[in-house]
N, C-alpha and C positions, 0 to 999 in steps of 0.2 A: 153955448151961451144959454142956450134952454137948459142944459143940464145942472147949471150952476143954479139957475134961477130954481128950479125944481128942487134942489138940495138946499136953499136958501129957506125958501119956502117949509121945505120939513124941517128943518133945523128950528124954527121959529114957530111952527104949530107945537113942536113935541115941547120946547122950553115954555110956551103957554099954557099947556096941559098941565106941566110939572107945576107950574107958579098955581095955576088954580085947585090942581088938588092938594096943594101944601098950605093954601086958603082954607080950602075946607074943613082940612085936619085940625087947622090952626082955632078958626069960629068954631067949630065941633067942641073940642076941650074948652076953649075961653067961655066962650057963650053957652052952649049945652052944660057940658059938665059941670062948670062954675056957678050958673045963673038957673038956665032954667030944667035941668034935671038936678040941681040939688036936693031939695024934698025927697028924693028917690035915694040920693046918697047919701042922706043922713045918717043912716044907721051904723053905714060904716065908718070905724075911726082908723086915723091913719094919724101920727106923730101928735095923739092927744086931741086930734080935734076931726071933725065929720068929715068926709070925703069930698063934699062937694064945697066946702069952704079952702080945702087944702088945693083941689084943683082951681081954685079962686085965686089963690094967693100965691103957690106954689109951682102947681103942676102946668099950668099955660105956660108961665117964664121956660119950667124945665121942655115942653114941648116944643116952647119956639126955638130954643138952641138947638134941639135935635133936630128941627126942620131945617135950622139953616145947616146943618153938617149935611146932613142927607143931601138938601139941595145941592152942594156943592161940589159933593161925590158924583152927583149924578149927572153934573152939566161937564165935568171933567171926563166923564165916561161919554157923555155923548159928543164932547168937541173930539175925543178920539175916534169916536166912531165915523165923523163927518170929516176926518183931517183937518184939524184947526187946532190943533194943540199949540203951545208956546214952545 
């Protein structure tokens, strides 16, 4: 019984760490690259516009989609490690 509780606690702590890490990456790309660091990225052009604008319009969306796929892959791997496969 205690082993199940420690396993569940490890599972949820790993899950929360993964969620927080994903949110940090998303916030950095969305707010950092798109808003805060836009003046620094204005000299670099991507697709005819500056990189800061690109991150604000497209980069944050593409990063978010990448984070979704990464989260699903990592959670499937964590489920397999903990013996919780479907």
